[in-house]
N, C-alpha and C positions, 0 to 999 in steps of 0.2 A: 504494500500500500504506500502511495506517496501523496503528499499534500501539495497545495499551491505554493509557488515560490514566496519566500518571506524576505522582505528587504532587511539588510543588515542594520540600517538605522531608521528610526521612526520618521525622520524628515530627510532632507537632501543629504546624501553622503558627503563627508568632508572632501573638498576638492572636486566636487561634481562639476562637469562642464555643461550640463543641461539636464533635462528631465525625461530623456528617452530611455527605453529599456537598457540600452548599452551604458547608461550613466547610473544605473541603479543596481549595485551588487546585491545578490540574493542567495539564500540557502533554500534548497529543495530537500525535504525530508523523505526518506524511504524507510519504512518501519516494518520490522518483523511482526508477526502475530504476537500478541501479549504472552501467550504461553511458550513461544519460541525464543523470545529475547533473552540474552545471556548477561546483560548489564553493560556490555562494551559498546563504544560508539566510534565511528570512523568518519572523519572529515575528508572529502574527496576533492582533489584539485585536478581537473582535466588538463591535458596538454593542448598545444596548438601554437607554439612559438610566440606566446604573448600576443598573438594576432587573431586567434580563434579559440574555440573550446570543442574538443573532440568528444562526441557523445558516447563512443564506446569506452572512453576512459572516465566517464562520469556515471551516467545511468547504468552502463554495462557493468561497471565495478559494483555499483550499489546493489544491483539485483543479486550479484554473487555473494556479497557480504551479508545481505539480508537473509539469504538461504542458510547462512551459518549462525543466525541469531543475532547479528550485529546491527544495531541501529545506525543508519547512514544519513549524511547530509552532503549534498553536492553543492559546491560553491561556484556561482557565476561571478567571477572577479572581473574588474575592469581591464581593458586591453590597450596596448600601444596603437593599434590600428584605429582606435577611437579617440586618440589624442592623450592617452594617459601614460605616465611613466612613473618610475620609482620616486617616492615611496608608496604610491597609491595601491599597488598590488599587494605589498606587504601589509599595509594597513587593513586592506580587505580581509586577508587571510588571518591576521591577528584578531580582528573583530569577530570573524566567523568562529575561531577556536574558542574565544571567550563565550560566545553565544551557545555553542555546543556544550561547553562545560556547565553553563547555567541551566540549559535544558536537561542535562543529565541529573542535576540536583532536583530540578522540578519534577522530573518524571520517574524518580526512584531508580535511576541507573547509577553506575559507578563513576564519579567524577575523576577518579584516578586511573581510569582505563579509557582514555581518549586518544585515539590514534589519528594519524594523518597519512594519506597516500597521494602521491603526485607522479605524473608521467611526463617525460620530456620537459618542456618548459614548466609544466605543473610540478615536475620534480624539482626544478630549480626553486620555484616558489615554496614548495614544501621544505626543501633543505634550507631556504632562507629563514623560514620560521623556526626550524629546528636549531638554528644557530643564532637567531636574533630575537628570541622571545623575551618577555618580561613578566614580572610577578603580578602585574595589575596595579591599579591606582587605588590604594586603600580608602582614600577620602572622596572618591568620585561620587557625584550625585546619581549617576547612571550605574545601577547595580551590576550591569554586564561588564562595565569597565573595571570593576574591582576584581574580576576573575583573571587568573593567570592565562597567558597565551602560550604556555609551554605544552606541546604535545607529550604524551607519555611514551609514545614510540612513533617511528616513521617508516613508511614503505616507499621506496624510490624505484620507479620503473623507467629504465633507460633514461636517467635524468640528465638534464643540463646541470652541471655543478659549477664549473669554472667559467669565468668571463675572460680568461687568458688565452693561452695558445690553443687549447683544444675546445674552445667554446663553439656554440652554434650561433653564427653571426646574426641570423634573423632574429633569434630570441634576444640577443644582446641589444640589437638596434631597437626593437620594439620596447624593451624594458627601459633603456637609458637614453635613447635618441642618438643623434650624431655627436661624435667627438666628446664622449663623457670624460670627466676628469679621472686621472689615474687612481686617485685615492678612493673614488666611488667604485671603480672597476675592482679594486682590491677588496673593498668592503663587502661586495656582493659576489666575490669568488669564494664560495662557501667552504671549499676545502681549506681555506686559510682562516676560517672563523670557528672551527670546531674547538670545543673545550671539554673538560671532564663533565660539564653539566649538560652537554648535548645528549638527547635521549637515544636509547638503543634503536638501531636501524636494520631493516632488511633491504638489500640492494640487489637489483638484477639488471643485466645488460647483455648484449650480444656482440661478439667480435666483428660480425659482418655489418653492423650498423654504420651506414655511410652518412647519416645526417648528424648524429651526435656521437662522437668517438667514444669508444669504450673507456678511454683514459679518464673520462669524467667520473665513472663509477670507481675506478681504481684509485684516483686521487682522493676521493671522499673516504673510501674504506681505509686507505693508508693513514689519513688524518684521524679517523676514529681509533685506529689501532694505537697510534702514538698517544692519544689522549686517554686511553684505557676505557673507551666506550664499547659495550658489547654490540656486535653486529653479525649478520649473515651476509655473505657476498656470493652471488651466483652469476658466473660468467658462462654463457652458452655460446658455442661456436657459431651456430647457424641462426639466421633470422634477421629480417630487415627492421627498420625503425617503425615504431608505432604499432606493434603487434597486438597489444592488449591481452585479453584472456584467451587461453587455449580453447575454451568453450565457444568463443566467437571466431577464432582464427586457428584452424587446425595445424598450421605450421608454427604456431607459437610454442616455445619450450614449456615444460611443465612447472613453471614458476608458481602457479597457484597452489599445487600440492606442497611444494617446498615452503611457501609462505604460511600455509595453514599449520604445518609442522612447527614452524618457528613461533607462530602466535600461541600455540599450545604450550610450547616451552616457556614462553614469557608469561604464561598465566593469563593471557588476554582473552582466550576462549577456553572453555572446559576441555580437558584432555580427552574426555569421552566423546566429544562432538566428531561427527564424520566429516 
């Protein structure tokens, strides 16, 4: 079951350039049946080069997670093709995570089992929040802003991580515009921003990916290793960019089974779940 999209802010979003649908970031809920829900929640950030949002990496993932008993929210964040640049995308993702945590408390779910999954440029946005979160504003009049924006774990699918040598140029341009300052490029090269406080991560990529080089996943995993952050890294030889789930794309590697195993290990879903 899914509900109508819910705006992230009750009035115009901070930095909005208009009032068209493209200017209104939203969350769409995908809910398991009450008897199936296991208390965990997943915030889903579709990819699309910061220029679009891929449905199979949004609703497609949500349907799969819901079947595992996980409550899901798909974020429609603002895009470079509509005139938006950093920090708008990060602000949208942080607000969404705070909302999802607030909803978990409201709905009797576990506010300490809030995951985030992102693919491609959505993986960059997810990894940005995984390395640039905050504890919330304790004295905020808006109760949602008092919530932490730190995910409890992250799932990164063929992610853009770096804005350096191995970046995806289209994503970088849509995120930062032309000729961004070097300090901003470094700030959003997320392999350089990992600390011991970065949440545990599951990362997968393919060697054959011609759009986003596999080095992105390797750089992030190496940074997690150095910081002592737990992670699973799965590098599959075959497969092009943007594969999504094997159930939707039969040539995709079996990352879904590997991910479920990891989520059970992390206590995110019950070990008995299929």
